[in-house]
C-alpha positions as YAML, in Angstrom:
chain: A
units: angstrom
residues:
- id: 1
  name: MET
  ca: [-8.93, -52.09, 34.79]
- id: 2
  name: LYS
  ca: [-5.69, -50.94, 36.36]
- id: 3
  name: PRO
  ca: [-3.19, -48.96, 34.30]
- id: 4
  name: SER
  ca: [-0.30, -51.22, 35.20]
- id: 5
  name: ALA
  ca: [-1.51, -53.94, 32.82]
- id: 6
  name: SER
  ca: [-1.43, -51.71, 29.76]
- id: 7
  name: LEU
  ca: [1.79, -50.04, 30.88]
- id: 8
  name: VAL
  ca: [3.55, -53.41, 30.82]
- id: 9
  name: ALA
  ca: [1.91, -55.19, 27.88]
- id: 10
  name: LEU
  ca: [2.09, -52.44, 25.26]
- id: 11
  name: PRO
  ca: [5.81, -51.57, 25.44]
- id: 12
  name: PHE
  ca: [7.02, -55.14, 25.78]
- id: 13
  name: PHE
  ca: [5.00, -56.13, 22.73]
- id: 14
  name: ALA
  ca: [6.46, -53.13, 20.90]
- id: 15
  name: ALA
  ca: [9.94, -54.05, 22.14]
- id: 16
  name: CYS
  ca: [9.63, -57.51, 20.60]
- id: 17
  name: LEU
  ca: [8.71, -55.95, 17.28]
- id: 18
  name: VAL
  ca: [11.62, -53.51, 17.42]
- id: 19
  name: LEU
  ca: [14.28, -55.92, 18.65]
- id: 20
  name: CYS
  ca: [13.28, -58.95, 16.59]
- id: 21
  name: ALA
  ca: [12.24, -57.35, 13.30]
- id: 22
  name: PRO
  ca: [14.72, -55.64, 10.98]
- id: 23
  name: ALA
  ca: [14.45, -51.85, 11.11]
- id: 24
  name: HIS
  ca: [16.52, -49.00, 9.78]
- id: 25
  name: GLY
  ca: [18.32, -46.92, 12.42]
- id: 26
  name: GLN
  ca: [17.74, -49.47, 15.17]
- id: 27
  name: SER
  ca: [19.72, -49.10, 18.41]
- id: 28
  name: VAL
  ca: [19.70, -50.80, 21.79]
- id: 29
  name: ARG
  ca: [21.57, -49.57, 24.85]
- id: 30
  name: GLY
  ca: [21.18, -49.60, 28.61]
- id: 31
  name: SER
  ca: [22.88, -50.27, 31.92]
- id: 32
  name: LEU
  ca: [23.27, -52.85, 34.66]
- id: 33
  name: GLY
  ca: [23.87, -51.61, 38.17]
- id: 34
  name: ALA
  ca: [24.47, -52.79, 41.71]
- id: 35
  name: GLU
  ca: [23.84, -50.76, 44.86]
- id: 36
  name: THR
  ca: [24.93, -51.21, 48.44]
- id: 37
  name: GLN
  ca: [23.02, -49.06, 50.95]
- id: 38
  name: ILE
  ca: [24.38, -48.67, 54.47]
- id: 39
  name: TYR
  ca: [22.13, -47.47, 57.30]
- id: 40
  name: PRO
  ca: [24.04, -46.81, 60.56]
- id: 41
  name: ASP
  ca: [20.81, -46.47, 62.59]
- id: 42
  name: ALA
  ca: [17.94, -48.84, 63.26]
- id: 43
  name: PRO
  ca: [14.71, -47.83, 61.45]
- id: 44
  name: LEU
  ca: [11.91, -45.85, 63.06]
- id: 45
  name: TYR
  ca: [9.02, -48.19, 62.27]
- id: 46
  name: PRO
  ca: [8.85, -51.85, 63.37]
- id: 47
  name: ASP
  ca: [7.97, -53.21, 59.91]
- id: 48
  name: GLN
  ca: [10.97, -51.63, 58.19]
- id: 49
  name: ASN
  ca: [13.90, -53.86, 57.28]
- id: 50
  name: ARG
  ca: [16.46, -53.68, 60.08]
- id: 51
  name: ASP
  ca: [19.54, -54.78, 58.14]
- id: 52
  name: HIS
  ca: [22.24, -52.16, 58.29]
- id: 53
  name: VAL
  ca: [23.56, -53.21, 54.87]
- id: 54
  name: GLN
  ca: [21.08, -53.67, 52.02]
- id: 55
  name: VAL
  ca: [21.88, -54.55, 48.42]
- id: 56
  name: SER
  ca: [19.94, -54.34, 45.19]
- id: 57
  name: THR
  ca: [20.47, -54.61, 41.45]
- id: 58
  name: TYR
  ca: [18.81, -52.71, 38.65]
- id: 59
  name: ALA
  ca: [18.75, -52.49, 34.88]
- id: 60
  name: THR
  ca: [17.70, -50.00, 32.24]
- id: 61
  name: LEU
  ca: [16.96, -50.73, 28.60]
- id: 62
  name: ASN
  ca: [16.71, -48.08, 25.91]
- id: 63
  name: ALA
  ca: [15.69, -49.05, 22.40]
- id: 64
  name: SER
  ca: [14.83, -47.05, 19.31]
- id: 65
  name: ALA
  ca: [14.15, -47.76, 15.67]
- id: 66
  name: ASP
  ca: [13.06, -45.98, 12.52]
- id: 67
  name: LEU
  ca: [9.73, -47.38, 11.30]
- id: 68
  name: GLY
  ca: [9.30, -45.85, 7.88]
- id: 69
  name: ASN
  ca: [8.26, -42.25, 8.43]
- id: 70
  name: ALA
  ca: [7.86, -42.82, 12.17]
- id: 71
  name: ARG
  ca: [10.24, -43.62, 14.98]
- id: 72
  name: PHE
  ca: [9.81, -45.78, 18.08]
- id: 73
  name: ASP
  ca: [11.59, -45.01, 21.38]
- id: 74
  name: MET
  ca: [11.45, -46.97, 24.60]
- id: 75
  name: GLU
  ca: [12.97, -46.84, 28.10]
- id: 76
  name: LEU
  ca: [12.40, -49.62, 30.63]
- id: 77
  name: PHE
  ca: [13.56, -49.76, 34.25]
- id: 78
  name: GLY
  ca: [13.61, -52.69, 36.67]
- id: 79
  name: ARG
  ca: [15.02, -53.33, 40.15]
- id: 80
  name: ILE
  ca: [15.48, -56.42, 42.32]
- id: 81
  name: ALA
  ca: [15.72, -55.46, 46.01]
- id: 82
  name: PRO
  ca: [15.49, -58.41, 48.45]
- id: 83
  name: ASP
  ca: [15.25, -56.04, 51.44]
- id: 84
  name: ALA
  ca: [12.31, -54.01, 50.10]
- id: 85
  name: THR
  ca: [8.59, -54.65, 50.43]
- id: 86
  name: LYS
  ca: [8.37, -55.32, 46.71]
- id: 87
  name: GLU
  ca: [11.42, -57.39, 45.82]
- id: 88
  name: ALA
  ca: [10.94, -56.98, 42.07]
- id: 89
  name: SER
  ca: [9.67, -53.68, 40.71]
- id: 90
  name: GLY
  ca: [9.92, -51.60, 37.60]
- id: 91
  name: ASP
  ca: [8.25, -49.20, 35.25]
- id: 92
  name: VAL
  ca: [7.89, -48.32, 31.60]
- id: 93
  name: ARG
  ca: [9.29, -44.81, 31.65]
- id: 94
  name: GLN
  ca: [8.87, -44.27, 27.93]
- id: 95
  name: ALA
  ca: [7.44, -46.24, 25.01]
- id: 96
  name: PHE
  ca: [6.07, -44.10, 22.22]
- id: 97
  name: VAL
  ca: [5.85, -43.67, 18.49]
- id: 98
  name: ARG
  ca: [7.05, -40.33, 17.07]
- id: 99
  name: VAL
  ca: [5.34, -39.25, 13.84]
- id: 100
  name: PRO
  ca: [5.88, -35.99, 11.87]
- id: 101
  name: PHE
  ca: [2.84, -34.07, 10.61]
- id: 102
  name: GLY
  ca: [4.07, -31.21, 8.45]
- id: 103
  name: ASN
  ca: [5.95, -28.87, 10.79]
- id: 104
  name: ALA
  ca: [4.45, -30.57, 13.83]
- id: 105
  name: GLU
  ca: [5.57, -33.74, 15.60]
- id: 106
  name: VAL
  ca: [3.28, -36.11, 17.49]
- id: 107
  name: LYS
  ca: [4.38, -38.57, 20.17]
- id: 108
  name: ALA
  ca: [1.85, -41.19, 21.29]
- id: 109
  name: GLY
  ca: [2.31, -43.88, 23.93]
- id: 110
  name: ILE
  ca: [3.95, -43.70, 27.33]
- id: 111
  name: LEU
  ca: [5.78, -40.43, 27.82]
- id: 112
  name: THR
  ca: [8.20, -38.70, 30.18]
- id: 113
  name: GLU
  ca: [8.07, -34.91, 29.86]
- id: 114
  name: LYS
  ca: [10.14, -32.71, 32.17]
- id: 115
  name: TRP
  ca: [9.19, -29.08, 32.69]
- id: 116
  name: GLY
  ca: [11.04, -26.52, 34.80]
- id: 117
  name: VAL
  ca: [14.40, -24.82, 35.21]
- id: 118
  name: LEU
  ca: [15.17, -24.98, 38.95]
- id: 119
  name: GLU
  ca: [17.62, -27.46, 40.48]
- id: 120
  name: ALA
  ca: [16.07, -28.77, 43.69]
- id: 121
  name: TRP
  ca: [12.37, -28.86, 42.84]
- id: 122
  name: ASN
  ca: [10.20, -28.03, 39.83]
- id: 123
  name: PRO
  ca: [6.73, -26.76, 40.85]
- id: 124
  name: VAL
  ca: [5.67, -26.47, 37.18]
- id: 125
  name: ASP
  ca: [6.54, -30.12, 36.38]
- id: 126
  name: ILE
  ca: [3.11, -31.76, 36.35]
- id: 127
  name: ILE
  ca: [2.85, -34.24, 33.47]
- id: 128
  name: ASN
  ca: [4.41, -37.31, 35.15]
- id: 129
  name: GLN
  ca: [3.69, -38.88, 38.50]
- id: 130
  name: SER
  ca: [6.51, -39.24, 41.08]
- id: 131
  name: ASP
  ca: [7.99, -42.53, 42.28]
- id: 132
  name: LEU
  ca: [8.82, -41.91, 45.97]
- id: 133
  name: ILE
  ca: [10.15, -45.43, 46.41]
- id: 134
  name: GLU
  ca: [12.97, -44.90, 43.92]
- id: 135
  name: ASP
  ca: [13.57, -41.36, 45.21]
- id: 136
  name: PHE
  ca: [11.61, -39.98, 48.18]
- id: 137
  name: GLN
  ca: [12.40, -36.43, 47.00]
- id: 138
  name: GLY
  ca: [10.28, -36.94, 43.88]
- id: 139
  name: LYS
  ca: [12.91, -36.63, 41.15]
- id: 140
  name: VAL
  ca: [12.20, -40.07, 39.63]
- id: 141
  name: LYS
  ca: [9.07, -40.05, 37.47]
- id: 142
  name: LEU
  ca: [6.66, -42.77, 36.34]
- id: 143
  name: GLY
  ca: [5.79, -43.09, 32.66]
- id: 144
  name: GLN
  ca: [2.54, -41.37, 31.68]
- id: 145
  name: PRO
  ca: [0.29, -42.68, 28.88]
- id: 146
  name: GLY
  ca: [-0.75, -39.87, 26.57]
- id: 147
  name: VAL
  ca: [-0.28, -37.91, 23.37]
- id: 148
  name: LEU
  ca: [2.00, -34.90, 22.89]
- id: 149
  name: MET
  ca: [2.03, -32.65, 19.82]
- id: 150
  name: THR
  ca: [4.84, -30.11, 19.39]
- id: 151
  name: LEU
  ca: [4.45, -27.29, 16.87]
- id: 152
  name: PRO
  ca: [7.06, -24.61, 16.08]
- id: 153
  name: LEU
  ca: [5.59, -21.17, 15.41]
- id: 154
  name: GLY
  ca: [8.34, -18.72, 14.51]
- id: 155
  name: ASP
  ca: [10.56, -18.27, 17.57]
- id: 156
  name: ALA
  ca: [7.99, -20.01, 19.76]
- id: 157
  name: THR
  ca: [7.28, -23.71, 20.33]
- id: 158
  name: VAL
  ca: [3.75, -24.77, 21.29]
- id: 159
  name: SER
  ca: [3.06, -28.16, 22.91]
- id: 160
  name: PHE
  ca: [-0.32, -29.84, 23.43]
- id: 161
  name: PHE
  ca: [-0.61, -32.77, 25.85]
- id: 162
  name: GLY
  ca: [-3.59, -35.02, 26.49]
- id: 163
  name: THR
  ca: [-4.33, -38.19, 28.44]
- id: 164
  name: GLY
  ca: [-7.33, -40.07, 29.77]
- id: 165
  name: ILE
  ca: [-5.78, -41.85, 32.75]
- id: 166
  name: ALA
  ca: [-4.10, -40.81, 36.00]
- id: 167
  name: ARG
  ca: [-1.38, -42.76, 37.79]
- id: 168
  name: SER
  ca: [-1.02, -43.12, 41.57]
- id: 169
  name: ARG
  ca: [1.98, -41.84, 43.49]
- id: 170
  name: ARG
  ca: [4.24, -44.63, 44.81]
- id: 171
  name: PHE
  ca: [5.04, -44.30, 48.53]
- id: 172
  name: GLY
  ca: [7.50, -46.29, 50.62]
- id: 173
  name: ARG
  ca: [5.80, -48.81, 52.91]
- id: 174
  name: GLY
  ca: [6.37, -51.98, 54.92]
- id: 175
  name: GLU
  ca: [10.04, -52.99, 54.80]
- id: 176
  name: ASP
  ca: [11.09, -49.96, 52.75]
- id: 177
  name: ARG
  ca: [13.36, -47.29, 54.22]
- id: 178
  name: PHE
  ca: [12.67, -43.58, 53.51]
- id: 179
  name: GLN
  ca: [8.96, -43.66, 54.33]
- id: 180
  name: VAL
  ca: [7.52, -40.15, 54.22]
- id: 181
  name: LEU
  ca: [4.26, -41.51, 55.71]
- id: 182
  name: PRO
  ca: [3.99, -43.34, 59.05]
- id: 183
  name: ALA
  ca: [1.56, -45.85, 57.50]
- id: 184
  name: ALA
  ca: [0.70, -47.16, 54.05]
- id: 185
  name: VAL
  ca: [-1.85, -45.73, 51.63]
- id: 186
  name: VAL
  ca: [-4.84, -48.06, 52.01]
- id: 187
  name: ASP
  ca: [-7.37, -46.28, 49.80]
- id: 188
  name: GLU
  ca: [-7.33, -44.01, 46.75]
- id: 189
  name: HIS
  ca: [-9.91, -41.65, 45.32]
- id: 190
  name: PHE
  ca: [-9.77, -39.75, 42.03]
- id: 191
  name: GLU
  ca: [-12.15, -36.83, 41.69]
- id: 192
  name: GLY
  ca: [-13.94, -37.50, 38.42]
- id: 193
  name: GLY
  ca: [-12.51, -41.03, 38.30]
- id: 194
  name: ARG
  ca: [-9.08, -42.41, 37.43]
- id: 195
  name: TRP
  ca: [-10.14, -42.54, 33.78]
- id: 196
  name: SER
  ca: [-10.87, -38.88, 33.08]
- id: 197
  name: PRO
  ca: [-9.54, -36.33, 30.58]
- id: 198
  name: THR
  ca: [-6.43, -34.30, 31.40]
- id: 199
  name: GLY
  ca: [-4.88, -31.76, 29.08]
- id: 200
  name: ALA
  ca: [-2.15, -29.13, 28.98]
- id: 201
  name: ILE
  ca: [-0.78, -26.50, 26.63]
- id: 202
  name: ARG
  ca: [2.71, -25.03, 26.92]
- id: 203
  name: VAL
  ca: [4.38, -22.22, 24.99]
- id: 204
  name: GLU
  ca: [8.14, -21.67, 25.00]
- id: 205
  name: LEU
  ca: [9.61, -18.51, 23.52]
- id: 206
  name: PRO
  ca: [12.46, -16.04, 23.97]
- id: 207
  name: VAL
  ca: [11.49, -12.61, 25.33]
- id: 208
  name: GLY
  ca: [14.57, -10.52, 24.69]
- id: 209
  name: PRO
  ca: [17.41, -12.23, 26.60]
- id: 210
  name: VAL
  ca: [14.99, -14.28, 28.74]
- id: 211
  name: ASN
  ca: [13.81, -17.78, 27.82]
- id: 212
  name: VAL
  ca: [10.19, -18.03, 28.95]
- id: 213
  name: ALA
  ca: [7.65, -20.85, 29.10]
- id: 214
  name: VAL
  ca: [4.00, -20.51, 30.09]
- id: 215
  name: SER
  ca: [1.63, -23.44, 30.51]
- id: 216
  name: GLN
  ca: [-1.94, -24.26, 31.43]
- id: 217
  name: PHE
  ca: [-2.89, -27.64, 32.91]
- id: 218
  name: LEU
  ca: [-6.43, -28.89, 33.54]
- id: 219
  name: GLY
  ca: [-7.05, -32.34, 34.96]
- id: 220
  name: THR
  ca: [-6.11, -34.72, 37.76]
- id: 221
  name: ALA
  ca: [-3.49, -33.53, 40.25]
- id: 222
  name: ARG
  ca: [-0.27, -35.47, 40.70]
- id: 223
  name: GLU
  ca: [-0.02, -34.60, 44.41]
- id: 224
  name: PRO
  ca: [-2.66, -36.34, 46.57]
- id: 225
  name: VAL
  ca: [-4.44, -34.94, 49.61]
- id: 226
  name: LEU
  ca: [-3.69, -37.43, 52.40]
- id: 227
  name: THR
  ca: [-6.29, -38.20, 55.07]
- id: 228
  name: ALA
  ca: [-5.64, -40.48, 58.05]
- id: 229
  name: VAL
  ca: [-7.74, -43.64, 58.27]
- id: 230
  name: VAL
  ca: [-8.28, -44.41, 61.97]
- id: 231
  name: GLY
  ca: [-9.71, -47.69, 63.25]
- id: 232
  name: PRO
  ca: [-10.22, -49.36, 66.64]
- id: 233
  name: THR
  ca: [-6.47, -49.97, 66.99]
- id: 234
  name: GLY
  ca: [-5.42, -46.49, 65.91]
- id: 235
  name: LEU
  ca: [-3.91, -45.35, 62.61]
- id: 236
  name: GLU
  ca: [-4.61, -47.94, 59.92]
- id: 237
  name: GLY
  ca: [-3.24, -45.99, 56.97]
- id: 238
  name: PHE
  ca: [-3.99, -43.06, 54.69]
- id: 239
  name: ARG
  ca: [-6.51, -42.26, 52.01]
- id: 240
  name: ALA
  ca: [-4.97, -40.53, 48.98]
- id: 241
  name: SER
  ca: [-7.38, -38.21, 47.17]
- id: 242
  name: TYR
  ca: [-6.42, -36.76, 43.79]
- id: 243
  name: ASP
  ca: [-8.32, -33.53, 43.08]
- id: 244
  name: ARG
  ca: [-9.21, -32.06, 39.73]
- id: 245
  name: ILE
  ca: [-7.12, -28.92, 39.39]
- id: 246
  name: SER
  ca: [-6.38, -26.01, 37.11]
- id: 247
  name: GLN
  ca: [-2.74, -24.91, 37.16]
- id: 248
  name: THR
  ca: [-1.23, -21.93, 35.36]
- id: 249
  name: SER
  ca: [2.58, -21.89, 35.29]
- id: 250
  name: LEU
  ca: [5.42, -19.58, 34.36]
- id: 251
  name: GLU
  ca: [9.10, -20.48, 34.09]
- id: 252
  name: ALA
  ca: [11.90, -18.15, 33.04]
- id: 253
  name: GLU
  ca: [15.67, -18.35, 32.65]
- id: 254
  name: LEU
  ca: [18.18, -15.57, 32.03]
- id: 255
  name: VAL
  ca: [21.86, -16.16, 31.26]
- id: 256
  name: LEU
  ca: [24.23, -13.29, 32.15]
- id: 257
  name: GLY
  ca: [27.89, -14.14, 31.68]
- id: 258
  name: ASP
  ca: [28.69, -17.12, 33.90]
- id: 259
  name: SER
  ca: [25.46, -16.82, 35.91]
- id: 260
  name: VAL
  ca: [21.97, -18.17, 35.28]
- id: 261
  name: PHE
  ca: [18.90, -16.62, 36.95]
- id: 262
  name: LYS
  ca: [15.84, -18.86, 37.18]
- id: 263
  name: THR
  ca: [12.27, -18.78, 38.41]
- id: 264
  name: GLU
  ca: [9.16, -20.96, 38.41]
- id: 265
  name: VAL
  ca: [5.72, -19.72, 39.53]
- id: 266
  name: ILE
  ca: [2.40, -21.57, 39.64]
- id: 267
  name: HIS
  ca: [-1.20, -20.60, 40.38]
- id: 268
  name: GLN
  ca: [-3.30, -23.63, 41.25]
- id: 269
  name: ARG
  ca: [-7.04, -23.83, 41.79]
- id: 270
  name: THR
  ca: [-9.14, -26.70, 43.18]
- id: 271
  name: ASN
  ca: [-12.70, -26.88, 44.46]
- id: 272
  name: LYS
  ca: [-11.23, -26.01, 47.89]
- id: 273
  name: GLY
  ca: [-9.68, -22.72, 46.76]
- id: 274
  name: ALA
  ca: [-6.65, -21.22, 45.04]
- id: 275
  name: SER
  ca: [-2.96, -20.88, 45.94]
- id: 276
  name: TRP
  ca: [0.33, -19.53, 44.65]
- id: 277
  name: GLY
  ca: [3.72, -21.18, 44.77]
- id: 278
  name: GLY
  ca: [7.15, -21.22, 43.21]
- id: 279
  name: GLY
  ca: [10.83, -20.55, 43.57]
- id: 280
  name: VAL
  ca: [13.70, -18.34, 42.42]
- id: 281
  name: GLY
  ca: [17.33, -19.30, 41.99]
- id: 282
  name: ILE
  ca: [20.76, -18.35, 40.75]
- id: 283
  name: GLU
  ca: [23.58, -20.56, 39.48]
- id: 284
  name: THR
  ca: [27.11, -19.22, 38.95]
- id: 285
  name: SER
  ca: [30.09, -21.06, 37.48]
- id: 286
  name: PHE
  ca: [33.80, -20.37, 37.93]
- id: 287
  name: SER
  ca: [36.23, -21.92, 35.47]
- id: 288
  name: LYS
  ca: [39.76, -23.13, 36.17]
- id: 289
  name: ILE
  ca: [39.75, -22.58, 39.93]
- id: 290
  name: ALA
  ca: [43.30, -22.17, 41.32]
- id: 291
  name: SER
  ca: [44.59, -22.50, 37.75]
- id: 292
  name: GLY
  ca: [43.29, -26.06, 37.60]
- id: 293
  name: PRO
  ca: [41.20, -27.55, 34.79]
- id: 294
  name: GLY
  ca: [38.01, -27.96, 36.84]
- id: 295
  name: ASP
  ca: [34.80, -25.90, 36.96]
- id: 296
  name: PHE
  ca: [33.21, -24.83, 40.25]
- id: 297
  name: THR
  ca: [29.47, -24.08, 40.35]
- id: 298
  name: LEU
  ca: [27.48, -22.49, 43.18]
- id: 299
  name: TYR
  ca: [23.69, -22.41, 43.26]
- id: 300
  name: ALA
  ca: [21.07, -21.04, 45.63]
- id: 301
  name: GLU
  ca: [17.27, -21.27, 45.49]
- id: 302
  name: ALA
  ca: [14.35, -20.16, 47.66]
- id: 303
  name: TYR
  ca: [10.83, -21.63, 47.61]
- id: 304
  name: ALA
  ca: [7.46, -20.63, 49.08]
- id: 305
  name: ASP
  ca: [3.75, -21.22, 48.55]
- id: 306
  name: SER
  ca: [0.42, -20.14, 50.01]
- id: 307
  name: ARG
  ca: [-1.54, -23.39, 50.01]
- id: 308
  name: ALA
  ca: [-3.77, -24.16, 52.99]
- id: 309
  name: ASP
  ca: [-2.97, -26.78, 55.63]
- id: 310
  name: ASP
  ca: [-5.64, -29.13, 54.23]
- id: 311
  name: ALA
  ca: [-4.27, -28.96, 50.68]
- id: 312
  name: ALA
  ca: [-2.00, -31.56, 49.10]
- id: 313
  name: VAL
  ca: [1.41, -31.65, 50.76]
- id: 314
  name: THR
  ca: [4.26, -30.61, 48.48]
- id: 315
  name: PRO
  ca: [8.01, -30.34, 49.12]
- id: 316
  name: PHE
  ca: [9.79, -27.01, 49.41]
- id: 317
  name: GLN
  ca: [6.96, -24.94, 50.91]
- id: 318
  name: ARG
  ca: [9.23, -22.61, 52.95]
- id: 319
  name: ASP
  ca: [12.74, -23.69, 52.02]
- id: 320
  name: VAL
  ca: [16.19, -22.46, 51.03]
- id: 321
  name: PHE
  ca: [18.41, -24.70, 48.92]
- id: 322
  name: LEU
  ca: [22.19, -24.23, 48.66]
- id: 323
  name: GLY
  ca: [24.67, -26.29, 46.68]
- id: 324
  name: ALA
  ca: [28.17, -26.49, 45.27]
- id: 325
  name: ARG
  ca: [29.45, -28.71, 42.47]
- id: 326
  name: TYR
  ca: [33.02, -29.24, 41.29]
- id: 327
  name: THR
  ca: [33.57, -30.85, 37.91]
- id: 328
  name: PHE
  ca: [37.19, -31.96, 37.49]
- id: 329
  name: ASN
  ca: [37.01, -32.02, 33.66]
- id: 330
  name: ASP
  ca: [39.30, -35.04, 33.60]
- id: 331
  name: THR
  ca: [39.15, -38.10, 31.36]
- id: 332
  name: ASP
  ca: [37.17, -39.99, 34.03]
- id: 333
  name: ASP
  ca: [34.38, -37.38, 34.37]
- id: 334
  name: THR
  ca: [35.01, -36.98, 38.11]
- id: 335
  name: LEU
  ca: [32.38, -34.92, 39.93]
- id: 336
  name: LEU
  ca: [31.90, -33.82, 43.56]
- id: 337
  name: GLU
  ca: [28.70, -32.18, 44.81]
- id: 338
  name: LEU
  ca: [27.42, -30.93, 48.18]
- id: 339
  name: ARG
  ca: [23.80, -29.79, 48.70]
- id: 340
  name: ASN
  ca: [21.68, -28.73, 51.66]
- id: 341
  name: THR
  ca: [17.98, -27.91, 51.96]
- id: 342
  name: HIS
  ca: [16.96, -25.83, 54.98]
- id: 343
  name: ASP
  ca: [13.29, -25.54, 55.97]
- id: 344
  name: LEU
  ca: [12.63, -22.00, 57.23]
- id: 345
  name: GLU
  ca: [9.42, -22.97, 59.04]
- id: 346
  name: TRP
  ca: [10.65, -26.03, 60.95]
- id: 347
  name: GLY
  ca: [14.41, -25.42, 61.07]
- id: 348
  name: SER
  ca: [15.25, -28.83, 59.58]
- id: 349
  name: ASP
  ca: [18.05, -29.65, 57.13]
- id: 350
  name: LEU
  ca: [18.58, -32.31, 54.50]
- id: 351
  name: LEU
  ca: [22.27, -32.73, 53.62]
- id: 352
  name: GLU
  ca: [23.46, -34.54, 50.49]
- id: 353
  name: LEU
  ca: [27.01, -35.38, 49.43]
- id: 354
  name: ARG
  ca: [27.70, -37.06, 46.11]
- id: 355
  name: ALA
  ca: [30.81, -38.06, 44.20]
- id: 356
  name: SER
  ca: [31.04, -39.96, 40.91]
- id: 357
  name: ARG
  ca: [33.80, -41.17, 38.60]
- id: 358
  name: ARG
  ca: [33.97, -43.25, 35.46]
- id: 359
  name: VAL
  ca: [35.86, -46.52, 35.92]
- id: 360
  name: LEU
  ca: [36.63, -49.48, 33.67]
- id: 361
  name: GLN
  ca: [35.87, -47.39, 30.57]
- id: 362
  name: ASP
  ca: [32.08, -47.86, 30.44]
- id: 363
  name: ALA
  ca: [31.22, -48.07, 34.15]
- id: 364
  name: VAL
  ca: [30.44, -45.29, 36.65]
- id: 365
  name: PHE
  ca: [31.05, -45.51, 40.39]
- id: 366
  name: THR
  ca: [28.98, -43.24, 42.64]
- id: 367
  name: PHE
  ca: [29.25, -42.53, 46.36]
- id: 368
  name: SER
  ca: [26.51, -40.61, 48.16]
- id: 369
  name: LEU
  ca: [25.62, -39.62, 51.70]
- id: 370
  name: LEU
  ca: [22.14, -38.47, 52.72]
- id: 371
  name: LYS
  ca: [21.32, -37.21, 56.22]
- id: 372
  name: ALA
  ca: [18.41, -35.35, 57.83]
- id: 373
  name: ALA
  ca: [19.15, -33.04, 60.78]
- id: 374
  name: ASN
  ca: [16.93, -31.13, 63.23]
- id: 375
  name: GLU
  ca: [14.05, -33.03, 61.68]
- id: 376
  name: ALA
  ca: [11.94, -33.89, 64.75]
- id: 377
  name: ARG
  ca: [9.43, -31.04, 64.30]
- id: 378
  name: ASP
  ca: [9.28, -31.16, 60.51]
- id: 379
  name: PRO
  ca: [6.27, -33.22, 59.28]
- id: 380
  name: ALA
  ca: [8.04, -33.92, 55.98]
- id: 381
  name: LEU
  ca: [11.30, -35.21, 57.52]
- id: 382
  name: SER
  ca: [10.38, -36.46, 61.00]
- id: 383
  name: SER
  ca: [10.01, -40.05, 59.76]
- id: 384
  name: LEU
  ca: [13.47, -39.98, 58.12]
- id: 385
  name: GLY
  ca: [15.62, -39.07, 61.12]
- id: 386
  name: ARG
  ca: [16.99, -42.62, 61.39]
- id: 387
  name: ASP
  ca: [17.46, -43.05, 57.65]
- id: 388
  name: THR
  ca: [20.97, -41.67, 57.32]
- id: 389
  name: GLN
  ca: [22.18, -43.45, 54.21]
- id: 390
  name: ILE
  ca: [25.55, -44.18, 52.66]
- id: 391
  name: LYS
  ca: [25.15, -45.54, 49.15]
- id: 392
  name: LEU
  ca: [27.74, -47.16, 46.89]
- id: 393
  name: GLN
  ca: [26.68, -47.68, 43.29]
- id: 394
  name: LEU
  ca: [28.40, -49.24, 40.29]
- id: 395
  name: ALA
  ca: [26.65, -49.00, 36.90]
- id: 396
  name: GLN
  ca: [27.92, -50.67, 33.73]
- id: 397
  name: PHE
  ca: [26.69, -49.07, 30.52]
- id: 398
  name: PHE
  ca: [26.41, -50.87, 27.20]
...
């Protein structure tokens, strides 16, 4: 049985109950969006769509309702992209029931839980699987079936997470642009099976002026080990193997005046050995630059890890991330942001420019530019050298 069946049937059945039956505190909201993606260069691989201009539409639906002593929350996402391998796609990002038990709270269903404090990448964030089709940098997450209990204990908050199923990572393939692999994943293997127990415990607490969180995860990894499958005609694809891992994590954040100091550190162990990884960063804000109303924010982060060459590939292994964001603080929520990630090992760069502004009261227009440079030697970016992208997005919220 594949998880996709339950991930679709359960929340849509629950949605019908919430939207069609009377319930106290019921709310429905969402967005409709249209995207135009412009690619100045022809793609690297012959199967990729060669249209320089590609369009797609998407929708989100958020619903919630009070159900007696419990509460139901749901978030659905769907996209129609005629130029992609899968023209219609989507995911249930959240669909859970929230129930209080004394001082504790339990959420059961499909969850999205974000851990971490850094801007560019969160090594400690391990509950949800990444959707590399929606965002090849891994920021978009797939909903994860499971149960989460949160318990306040004095100044600390303790969370317990458990699940019995692992989800596969989604990679770009076929007609898709932004393919981090030169061929599709043709086989998957889960150490211990896809249906196997995974659990985590996380404790958040203030230690003096520092906000600290420590966590322990034991179960199926979210990052697969990729092995080439070679046939008579050459590379036929990749086999994705998901190891059983133990990961201990630490995240900390210190606010001093207008600056925030951050760090995330992980120690991960598999049957192949152990490794360390993590990052440190600083974010500083300056208000009313040149006597104007806007806020200017600078941030810098550095990442490193010690994993072996045959371990699962992860972003930001020897990288420096720099960024600047200017928030105009006007009535239209205008924002301008410039970011660059530089790989210290391969000398590559990934440049991002983004601007957004609210228009027509409840709509947001976004412009973005994404470009890889000096990427030829970098295994993570070499396949993206021709994927310079200009994206225009208009989202209407309701």
